[in-house]
C-alpha positions, 0 to 999 in steps of 0.5 A, spaced: 921 082 266 920 077 271 912 072 270 908 075 277 908 082 274 900 084 271 901 085 262 899 092 262 897 095 255 896 102 253 894 105 244 890 113 245 886 113 239 884 121 238 886 125 243 893 129 243 897 124 247 896 129 253 894 122 259 899 119 256 903 122 258 900 123 265 902 117 266 908 120 267 906 125 272 906 120 278 915 121 279 917 117 284 910 112 284 909 110 277 918 106 280 910 103 285 907 100 279 913 099 275 915 092 281 908 091 279 907 090 271 910 089 266 908 093 259 907 091 254 903 096 249 905 103 250 905 108 243 908 113 248 913 106 249 915 101 245 914 098 239 909 094 240 905 093 233 901 088 234 896 087 241 899 082 247 895 079 252 895 083 259 890 084 264 889 092 264 888 095 260 888 102 259 885 107 252 885 114 251 882 119 247 875 118 242 872 114 237 874 118 231 877 114 225 877 107 223 883 106 226 881 107 232 875 103 232 879 097 230 885 099 236 880 099 241 876 092 239 882 089 238 885 092 245 879 089 248 880 082 244 886 081 248 886 086 256 881 082 259 881 090 264 880 095 259 879 103 262 878 108 259 884 113 261 881 120 260 875 124 258 875 123 251 874 116 252 870 117 257 865 122 253 869 124 247 872 130 250 874 136 245 873 132 238 866 132 239 866 139 238 865 137 230 859 134 233 855 142 232 860 141 224 858 134 218 864 131 216 864 135 210 865 141 214 871 140 218 875 137 212 872 142 206 875 147 213 881 142 215 884 141 208 881 146 200 879 152 205 884 152 211 888 161 210 895 156 210 895 152 206 893 152 197 890 145 197 884 145 193 882 137 194 884 131 200 886 125 201 883 119 200 888 114 201 894 117 205 889 118 212 884 114 216 877 114 214 874 120 219 867 117 222 861 120 221 860 122 228 864 124 234 863 117 240 865 116 247 869 109 247 863 105 250 860 106 245 864 101 241 865 095 246 864 094 253 869 098 258 870 096 265 872 102 269 872 110 267 878 114 269 876 122 267 879 127 267 884 132 263 888 129 262 887 124 269 890 126 275 896 123 278 893 121 284 887 118 282 892 114 276 896 111 282 890 109 285 886 106 280 893 101 278 896 099 284 887 098 286 887 093 280 894 090 281 892 087 287 887 085 285 882 090 288 877 095 286 879 103 285 874 107 289 868 111 286 867 118 288 860 122 286 863 129 289 863 136 285 869 141 284 866 144 289 867 139 293 875 141 293 874 148 292 876 153 298 873 159 296 866 161 300 858 163 296 856 169 298 849 172 297 852 179 292 849 184 288 853 183 283 847 185 276 853 183 270 855 176 267 864 178 265 869 174 262 874 170 265 878 176 263 875 183 266 878 184 273 881 181 278 876 175 282 876 175 290 880 170 292 875 167 297 870 169 294 865 163 289 866 165 283 859 164 281 857 169 287 862 175 283 858 174 276 864 169 273 861 162 270 864 157 274 863 150 272 865 148 278 858 144 282 857 141 275 864 138 275 866 131 278 871 132 282 877 129 278 883 133 279 882 135 287 880 142 285 886 146 282 884 150 278 878 155 283 884 155 288 888 158 283 884 165 280 881 160 274 874 159 274 873 150 272 871 149 264 868 141 267 876 138 264 872 131 269 866 132 266 858 133 269 857 130 275 852 124 276 846 129 276 846 131 270 849 125 267 842 121 269 836 126 269 834 129 262 831 134 263 837 137 268 842 141 263 850 145 265 847 151 263 840 150 267 843 148 274 849 153 274 843 159 272 839 157 277 845 157 282 847 164 280 841 166 279 841 166 286 847 169 289 848 175 284 842 179 282 844 175 275 837 173 272 836 166 270 835 167 264 841 172 264 846 167 264 843 162 260 843 165 253 850 167 255 852 159 256 846 158 250 852 162 246 859 159 249 855 153 248 862 149 245 866 152 251 861 150 256 860 143 252 867 142 250 868 135 254 862 131 255 858 133 248 859 127 245 857 122 250 850 121 249 848 122 255 848 130 254 847 130 247 841 125 247 838 130 252 832 134 248 836 140 253 842 141 248 840 143 242 847 145 241 847 146 232 841 151 233 845 156 239 851 156 233 846 157 228 842 164 233 849 167 234 851 167 226 845 169 226 847 176 230 
């Protein structure tokens, strides 16, 4: 490899591996990246067990086990620039749903009470210790660049890597998914909330106007808005917009319910109640970050208990 190439390490923590696959989604543009980058460590490409010195380090996944914490700290020691790559690394991701349950409940469900197994024990030494909480990467190490997305879109991956390789700062956008959605928001007389599997939504009208809960207006656009433009409600996979994260009393359900109630005949309280009943869905990607989990308005354990008591 040429000595003037930028050295790159990647490591995955608690995640599905999809973010590493997203690097391949650059398609032919990956050739442009490889012209300037030397990949030293990458779980899906190399057999490198140590952590070589590198200019750029990409971390995917959240901190959930003792191994995750160790790996994140080693990457920080050996990489000049650390990228929290993907929603799990930035916000804690889908694993954040584990915060609604104790560590013991999770282990028991996986090993002892799992209907597909007949074990009556949980492994001790064979697996890394499960930490008490799911947390984003920046609660363990300093992060230089955040790239949310589930997984990050190839457009933003290429843009960020190209900028870093050339010694520039990547552009940061704060628009919501709604900013790239072609649908039109309009006032309607819709009076009931619809499930995603109910009816056939109009292709040109905002989902909220039609009674479907869509998180596009409260989600950061790191995807180029493909879902709403192809008939699918936004589920918030890139994480909340800054207005949600920075305001202590503003929340996903308060923002969506206020907006949706203004353009339909559905009361805001009804929308809030509906979103609370499905909190592990609507808050799936970001509940592990303290910017959401520590809000006084975020009461997921109460919401789950209320549903179970029905």
